[in-house]
C-alpha positions as CSV (number, residue, x, y, z in Angstrom):
1,M,-15.0,-25.4,3.9
2,I,-12.4,-22.5,4.0
3,P,-13.1,-20.3,7.0
4,R,-13.6,-16.5,6.9
5,S,-11.0,-14.2,8.5
6,I,-10.4,-10.8,10.0
7,T,-6.8,-9.8,10.6
8,S,-5.1,-6.5,11.7
9,P,-2.1,-5.1,13.5
10,K,-2.1,-5.5,17.3
11,K,-2.0,-1.7,17.7
12,F,-2.7,1.3,15.5
13,I,-1.7,4.6,16.9
14,I,-2.3,7.9,15.0
15,G,-1.2,11.4,16.2
16,Q,1.5,14.0,16.0
17,N,5.1,14.2,17.3
18,L,5.3,10.4,17.8
19,L,8.9,9.9,16.6
20,P,10.5,11.3,19.8
21,Q,8.2,8.9,21.7
22,L,9.4,5.8,19.8
23,D,10.9,4.3,23.0
24,G,7.4,3.9,24.5
25,F,6.3,1.8,21.5
26,I,9.5,-0.3,21.2
27,K,9.8,-1.2,24.9
28,D,6.7,-3.4,24.8
29,F,8.4,-5.7,22.3
30,G,12.2,-5.5,22.8
31,N,15.3,-3.6,24.0
32,N,17.6,-4.0,21.0
33,A,16.2,-2.5,17.7
34,V,17.3,-2.2,14.1
35,L,15.6,0.8,12.6
36,I,15.3,0.5,8.8
37,C,15.0,4.0,7.5
38,D,14.3,5.7,4.2
39,E,17.2,8.0,3.2
40,F,15.3,11.3,3.7
41,I,14.2,10.4,7.3
42,L,17.5,8.9,8.5
43,N,19.0,12.1,9.9
44,K,15.8,13.0,11.7
45,V,15.6,9.5,13.2
46,K,19.2,9.9,14.4
47,A,18.5,13.3,15.9
48,E,15.1,12.8,17.4
49,A,14.7,9.0,18.1
50,L,18.1,7.5,18.8
51,P,19.0,9.8,21.8
52,V,15.6,9.0,23.4
53,L,16.0,5.3,22.9
54,Q,19.5,5.5,24.4
55,Q,18.1,7.3,27.5
56,A,15.4,4.6,27.8
57,G,18.1,1.9,27.8
58,I,17.2,0.6,24.4
59,T,20.0,-0.3,22.0
60,A,19.4,0.9,18.5
61,H,21.0,0.8,15.1
62,A,19.7,3.0,12.3
63,E,20.2,1.4,8.8
64,Q,19.4,3.1,5.5
65,F,17.1,1.2,3.2
66,Q,18.5,0.7,-0.3
67,Y,15.4,1.7,-2.3
68,E,13.9,-1.6,-3.5
69,C,12.2,-4.5,-1.6
70,T,14.1,-7.4,-3.1
71,D,15.4,-10.7,-1.8
72,T,18.8,-9.2,-1.9
73,E,17.9,-6.2,0.3
74,I,15.9,-8.5,2.7
75,G,19.0,-10.7,3.0
76,R,21.3,-7.8,3.6
77,I,19.4,-6.3,6.4
78,H,18.7,-9.7,7.9
79,E,22.4,-10.2,8.3
80,I,22.6,-6.7,10.0
81,V,19.9,-7.8,12.4
82,K,21.8,-11.0,13.3
83,H,25.1,-9.0,13.7
84,H,23.5,-6.6,16.2
85,G,21.6,-9.3,18.0
86,A,18.4,-7.3,17.6
87,N,15.1,-8.5,19.1
88,V,12.8,-6.0,17.3
89,V,12.7,-4.4,13.9
90,V,11.3,-1.0,13.2
91,G,10.5,0.1,9.6
92,I,10.5,3.9,9.2
93,G,9.6,5.1,5.7
94,G,7.5,4.3,2.7
95,G,5.8,1.1,1.5
96,K,8.9,-0.7,0.2
97,T,10.8,0.1,3.4
98,M,8.0,-1.3,5.5
99,D,7.7,-4.4,3.3
100,V,11.4,-5.1,3.9
101,A,11.0,-4.5,7.6
102,K,8.1,-7.0,7.8
103,A,10.0,-9.6,5.8
104,V,13.2,-9.3,7.8
105,A,11.3,-9.5,11.1
106,H,9.5,-12.6,9.8
107,F,12.8,-14.4,8.8
108,A,14.4,-13.3,12.1
109,H,11.4,-14.4,14.1
110,I,11.2,-11.1,16.0
111,P,8.5,-8.4,16.4
112,V,8.1,-5.6,13.9
113,I,6.9,-2.0,14.4
114,I,5.9,0.0,11.4
115,F,6.3,3.8,11.3
116,P,5.0,5.1,7.9
117,T,6.4,8.5,6.9
118,I,4.1,8.7,3.9
119,A,0.5,7.5,3.4
120,S,1.1,6.2,-0.1
121,T,-0.1,2.6,0.4
122,D,-1.9,0.4,2.9
123,A,1.4,-1.6,3.4
124,P,1.8,-0.7,7.0
125,C,-1.0,-2.9,8.4
126,T,-0.9,-6.0,6.2
127,A,0.7,-9.4,6.8
128,L,2.2,-9.1,3.3
129,S,5.4,-8.0,1.6
130,V,5.5,-7.2,-2.1
131,I,8.8,-8.5,-3.4
132,Y,10.4,-7.0,-6.6
133,K,13.1,-8.3,-8.8
134,D,16.4,-6.4,-8.8
135,D,15.4,-4.6,-12.0
136,G,12.2,-3.2,-10.4
137,E,9.7,-5.6,-11.9
138,F,7.1,-7.3,-9.6
139,D,8.2,-10.7,-8.5
140,R,5.8,-12.1,-6.0
141,Y,3.8,-11.6,-2.8
142,L,5.4,-12.9,0.4
143,F,2.5,-13.9,2.7
144,L,3.4,-13.5,6.4
145,P,2.0,-15.4,9.3
146,Q,1.0,-12.3,11.2
147,N,0.4,-8.6,11.0
148,P,2.8,-6.0,12.4
149,D,2.9,-5.8,16.1
150,A,2.3,-2.0,16.1
151,V,1.7,0.7,13.4
152,I,2.5,4.2,14.4
153,A,1.2,7.0,12.1
154,D,2.7,10.4,12.8
155,T,0.3,12.7,10.9
156,G,2.8,15.6,11.2
157,I,5.4,13.7,9.3
158,I,2.9,12.3,6.8
159,A,1.5,15.8,6.1
160,A,5.0,17.2,5.5
161,A,5.8,14.7,2.8
162,P,5.3,15.5,-0.9
163,T,1.6,15.6,-1.8
164,K,2.0,13.0,-4.6
165,F,2.6,10.3,-1.9
166,F,-0.6,11.2,-0.1
167,A,-2.5,11.2,-3.4
168,A,-1.0,7.8,-4.3
169,G,-2.3,6.4,-0.9
170,V,-5.8,7.6,-1.9
171,G,-5.5,5.7,-5.2
172,D,-4.5,2.5,-3.5
173,A,-7.2,2.8,-0.9
174,L,-9.9,3.8,-3.4
175,A,-9.7,0.3,-4.9
176,T,-10.2,-1.4,-1.5
177,F,-14.0,-1.6,-1.5
178,F,-14.4,-2.5,-5.1
179,E,-11.8,-5.3,-4.9
180,A,-13.3,-6.6,-1.7
181,R,-16.8,-6.6,-3.2
182,A,-15.6,-8.4,-6.3
183,C,-13.8,-11.0,-4.2
184,C,-16.9,-11.5,-2.1
185,Y,-19.1,-11.9,-5.1
186,A,-16.6,-14.4,-6.6
187,D,-16.4,-16.3,-3.3
188,G,-12.6,-15.8,-3.6
189,L,-9.9,-15.8,-1.1
190,N,-8.5,-12.7,0.8
191,L,-4.9,-11.9,1.4
192,V,-4.5,-14.6,4.1
193,Q,-6.1,-17.2,1.9
194,K,-9.4,-17.3,3.8
195,R,-12.9,-16.4,2.6
196,V,-14.1,-12.8,2.8
197,S,-15.6,-11.7,6.1
198,R,-18.5,-9.3,6.4
199,T,-16.4,-7.3,8.8
200,G,-13.7,-7.0,6.2
201,L,-16.2,-6.0,3.5
202,G,-17.7,-3.5,6.0
203,M,-14.3,-1.9,6.8
204,A,-13.6,-1.7,3.0
205,L,-16.9,0.2,2.6
206,M,-16.1,2.5,5.5
207,C,-12.7,3.2,3.8
208,Y,-14.4,4.2,0.6
209,E,-17.0,6.4,2.4
210,L,-14.3,8.2,4.4
211,I,-12.3,8.9,1.2
212,V,-15.4,10.4,-0.6
213,E,-16.4,12.4,2.4
214,N,-12.9,13.9,3.1
215,I,-11.2,14.0,-0.2
216,E,-11.5,17.8,-0.9
217,M,-10.5,19.0,2.6
218,A,-7.9,16.3,3.1
219,M,-6.2,17.2,-0.1
220,D,-6.3,20.9,0.8
221,A,-4.5,20.1,4.0
222,A,-2.0,17.8,2.3
223,R,-1.1,20.4,-0.3
224,R,-0.4,22.9,2.4
225,H,1.3,20.3,4.6
226,V,-0.9,20.9,7.7
227,V,-2.8,18.5,9.9
228,T,-6.6,18.8,10.0
229,P,-9.4,16.4,11.1
230,A,-10.1,15.6,7.4
231,L,-6.4,14.7,6.8
232,E,-6.4,12.5,10.0
233,E,-9.5,10.7,8.9
234,M,-8.0,10.2,5.4
235,V,-4.8,8.7,6.9
236,E,-7.0,6.4,9.0
237,A,-8.7,5.3,5.7
238,T,-5.6,5.0,3.6
239,I,-3.4,3.2,6.1
240,Y,-5.7,1.3,8.5
241,L,-9.1,0.7,6.9
242,S,-7.5,0.1,3.5
243,G,-5.0,-2.4,4.9
244,V,-7.5,-4.3,7.1
245,G,-10.2,-4.1,4.4
246,A,-7.9,-5.4,1.7
247,E,-6.4,-8.2,3.8
248,S,-9.8,-9.4,5.2
249,G,-11.8,-8.5,2.0
250,G,-9.3,-9.5,-0.7
251,L,-7.9,-8.0,-3.9
252,A,-9.0,-8.4,-7.5
253,A,-8.3,-6.8,-10.9
254,A,-7.1,-3.4,-9.7
255,H,-4.0,-4.8,-8.0
256,A,-3.4,-7.4,-10.6
257,V,-3.3,-4.8,-13.4
258,S,-0.9,-2.7,-11.2
259,N,1.4,-5.7,-10.9
260,G,1.3,-6.1,-14.7
261,M,2.1,-2.4,-15.2
262,S,5.2,-2.8,-13.1
263,S,6.7,-4.9,-16.0
264,L,7.0,-1.8,-18.1
265,P,10.3,0.1,-17.5
266,Q,8.8,3.4,-18.4
267,L,6.4,3.0,-15.4
268,H,8.9,2.1,-12.8
269,H,8.9,5.6,-11.4
270,I,5.1,5.6,-11.1
271,Q,3.7,5.3,-7.6
272,H,2.0,2.0,-6.7
273,G,-1.3,3.7,-5.8
274,E,-1.3,5.6,-9.1
275,K,-1.1,2.3,-11.0
276,V,-3.8,0.7,-8.8
277,A,-6.1,3.6,-9.6
278,F,-5.8,2.9,-13.3
279,G,-6.2,-0.8,-12.5
280,L,-9.5,0.1,-10.7
281,L,-10.8,1.9,-13.8
282,T,-9.9,-1.3,-15.8
283,Q,-11.8,-3.4,-13.2
284,L,-14.9,-1.2,-13.4
285,V,-14.9,-1.6,-17.2
286,L,-14.6,-5.4,-16.8
287,E,-17.5,-5.3,-14.4
288,K,-19.6,-2.9,-16.5
289,A,-20.0,-0.8,-13.4
290,D,-22.7,1.7,-12.8
291,A,-22.0,5.1,-14.3
292,E,-22.5,6.8,-11.0
293,E,-19.8,4.6,-9.4
294,I,-17.4,5.4,-12.2
295,E,-18.1,9.1,-11.9
296,N,-17.5,9.0,-8.1
297,V,-14.2,7.2,-8.7
298,I,-13.1,9.7,-11.3
299,Y,-14.1,12.6,-9.0
300,V,-11.9,11.2,-6.2
301,M,-9.0,10.7,-8.7
302,K,-9.2,14.2,-10.1
303,T,-9.5,15.8,-6.7
304,A,-6.5,13.9,-5.5
305,G,-4.6,14.9,-8.6
306,L,-4.0,11.2,-9.7
307,P,-3.2,10.3,-13.3
308,L,-6.3,9.5,-15.2
309,T,-5.1,8.5,-18.6
310,L,-2.0,6.6,-19.9
311,A,-0.8,9.9,-21.3
312,D,-0.8,11.2,-17.8
313,F,1.7,8.4,-17.0
314,G,3.8,9.7,-19.9
315,I,2.6,6.9,-22.3
316,E,2.2,8.8,-25.5
317,E,1.5,5.7,-27.6
318,M,-0.1,2.5,-26.2
319,V,2.1,-0.2,-27.8
320,E,-0.2,-3.2,-28.2
321,A,2.6,-5.8,-27.5
322,D,3.6,-4.0,-24.2
323,W,0.1,-3.8,-22.9
324,R,-0.8,-7.4,-23.9
325,Q,2.2,-8.3,-21.8
326,V,0.8,-6.3,-18.9
327,A,-2.5,-8.2,-19.3
328,E,-0.7,-11.6,-19.4
329,I,1.1,-10.8,-16.1
330,A,-2.1,-9.5,-14.6
331,C,-3.8,-12.8,-15.3
332,A,-0.9,-14.9,-14.2
333,K,-1.7,-17.9,-12.0
334,G,-1.6,-16.9,-8.3
335,D,-2.3,-13.2,-8.9
336,T,-5.6,-11.7,-7.7
337,M,-7.4,-11.5,-11.1
338,C,-8.9,-14.9,-10.1
339,N,-11.1,-13.0,-7.6
340,M,-13.1,-11.3,-10.3
341,P,-16.8,-12.3,-10.4
342,V,-16.9,-12.2,-14.2
343,K,-15.0,-14.4,-16.6
344,V,-11.7,-12.7,-17.6
345,N,-8.6,-13.6,-19.7
346,A,-5.6,-11.7,-20.9
347,D,-7.4,-10.6,-24.1
348,R,-10.4,-9.2,-22.2
349,V,-8.1,-7.4,-19.7
350,Y,-6.1,-5.8,-22.6
351,Q,-9.3,-4.6,-24.2
352,A,-10.6,-3.3,-20.8
353,M,-7.4,-1.3,-20.3
354,V,-7.8,0.3,-23.7
355,A,-11.4,1.1,-22.9
356,A,-10.4,2.4,-19.4
357,D,-8.0,4.8,-21.0
358,A,-10.7,6.0,-23.4
359,L,-13.1,6.4,-20.6
360,A,-10.6,8.5,-18.6
361,Q,-10.0,10.7,-21.6
362,R,-13.7,11.7,-21.6
363,Y,-13.4,13.0,-18.1
364,H,-10.0,14.7,-18.6
365,D,-9.9,18.4,-18.4
């Protein structure tokens, strides 16, 4: 019988002004670091982190991430890690930056520290990298043997980021409980290919409860770029509880639909969490979910300012052939649609997406 599992990072630290303290987190794992940085944070890292690391006797090289988590980018940075003889990788940026950092550290067989600058996904905590093709289309999941060694969430930096990223993190995390529940009912496999644990399901539920409890005050803080207790609890939900809940509880239709949506060029600019939220509406239609559950999900999406309808994504006309392709990809062998407790196929998923769009229109202002 396949065992159940609970997996998580070795450390999760949340607080303010943590970038200048990076030496204290790195020294536990190595003394020669390659810092993979998003473009917008690179100068701040050079100004606030590199001098501190140098003073602490830690060799460090800051490298700009080239925008997409592809095999090409992973290979490029892996060569840089080998050139510098680094013994630890630090990923500083958004979800794709962190996914590249995790993949590079895996292939280099060295520790990885994750420093998210936005709370747009639960990527920081998972033993997983989402790999895309060079044209931006979803390629595959790269399952990793272990979670990051440390995840450092600086809420000051996260709060300063554009609000759309924070909202996208809410969308990604909002699906966590519903997907874990579906996976549990289907006796499916979680992200480390084990059965769902009650702890994982419980953390997924706590994630959902914290989102509903804090959504209004957390979004108030995010829109004003300030740190409050509600924002800190939301970051805990969207980064840690969502990551551990998804990994130990499993994914289902919401993420599968999001992966299918990545095949449409007109949606390549849409945040992962925004697509997952629409995928969640599709999943709720497939499950014929309780009306109160649907209304709670819509309430969170509207409060966060997430797209509800396909028109909100800029899709003025739902071209059937395009969306049947989305459904086919969502139902591809090896994706997480297999964790649904109800029988689904590409045709049913297509029809559920049409119905989800209609459902969202009823709640649209």
